[in-house]
C-alpha angles and dihedrals in degrees: 000000000000122000107262107266125195117188117187114167139146129201112238113162127315115346109255093218099239143070127230122216131186116279111276131208110249122222088261096167091062099032094050096044099252095144139027109261115217111192131181096048106150097180115345142329128217116228108205121214125195127199130182135180123225105324101183113084137161113286123254133179092252135061107262121175105243104189149024121245118205121191119197132164145213124205124231106198116169116212126223120250136175144190116216119179127164123196128184114224089213089071089065100050093085092048119103088244093061094110089069089063092065129244098267121101084235092067132157138227112283105271096224091050091048090053091049092047092053092050093044095050092048091049093048090052090050089052093050092047090053091052092045093051091065110015104023120135115205093216092060119088112253093018139100126201107283129209095268093054092046093046094045090057094047117087090197092067114094107244125208112185117187119214090201112113123219096040127254119337136169088266096059107020096101093050092046093049086050090057091055091045091054091053096053109116113246090234092068103025106115094013110152095243098038116121142161109241112215136179124236095266091057091049090053092046093048095050091047091050093050092047091051089054091051094251096116093142098039102067088069118044095194093239113057096021129227113010144166114219089332095314111119116242113215114200108221108188093199097054113111115256113280095003117122134188128198112202147127117262088228089060096055122074136191114194131197142149108243117358089213090064088073091059100040116098117176120207109196122191104211096196093094092043106047103359093248128130092237129121119201127208114203137182128169128183144143126233141168142144137223139164132217115220115024095191089064092059131083120204117196114200118192124229121262 
């Protein structure tokens, strides 16, 4: 059965040669370097964690073991995903772009539409990956467990739960960011790659709050970008509204098989295979996230 296709077009002057789709979220967390990307994982990868107690002791003449070393691990196991669409070329013959399909009964999908479809599918996958990285729920089809789900289930992660209802607004954003700041472990506060990951609504609220205070040029220092009291703010488009995460980039991992899989869209004309008039659009990739040390992470959960 073909994917339901609805074609509504009108001819108004010369065809511009391209299609326009609604603006899509990009996979900003990956594209802007918000996590460590681990490619070439065929099945799973073990992330080793090491913990020690106080290692500096008073000196003696003999060798005396001065500490305990505990090795633990977390598993990064990307899951398999796919895109399968099927279009019938017959649906396009009545369209004003039909001439691009050729005049033979053995025609093909309009080239400009095929180009658009490839770009659109790849962009939609990037958008879904961005959402999955932060807010994915493993039980949902097309999703893997995102950072928020993993952190919520981990007692080692430092939790900051806000009693404020209605989420983060321009009126409370500075105070709520302050709560997260106060909960940052001393061991990672000020680390070079430490940042507070925020969703779009928090970015908007923070800029509005700064502008209202007359600090319109101080929330962005022109060098490191958006920051809160010197702590970089990383805008993660996929993070759920009003949630925030404080973490080091080097402690957050995105795993996959081949990175190129996320950009490869196959358009398969089935006429030479099964004699049908169908065209299939296929993508396959693997994806998953994991972090290393939970006690170095702060998860801010908004009030109901």
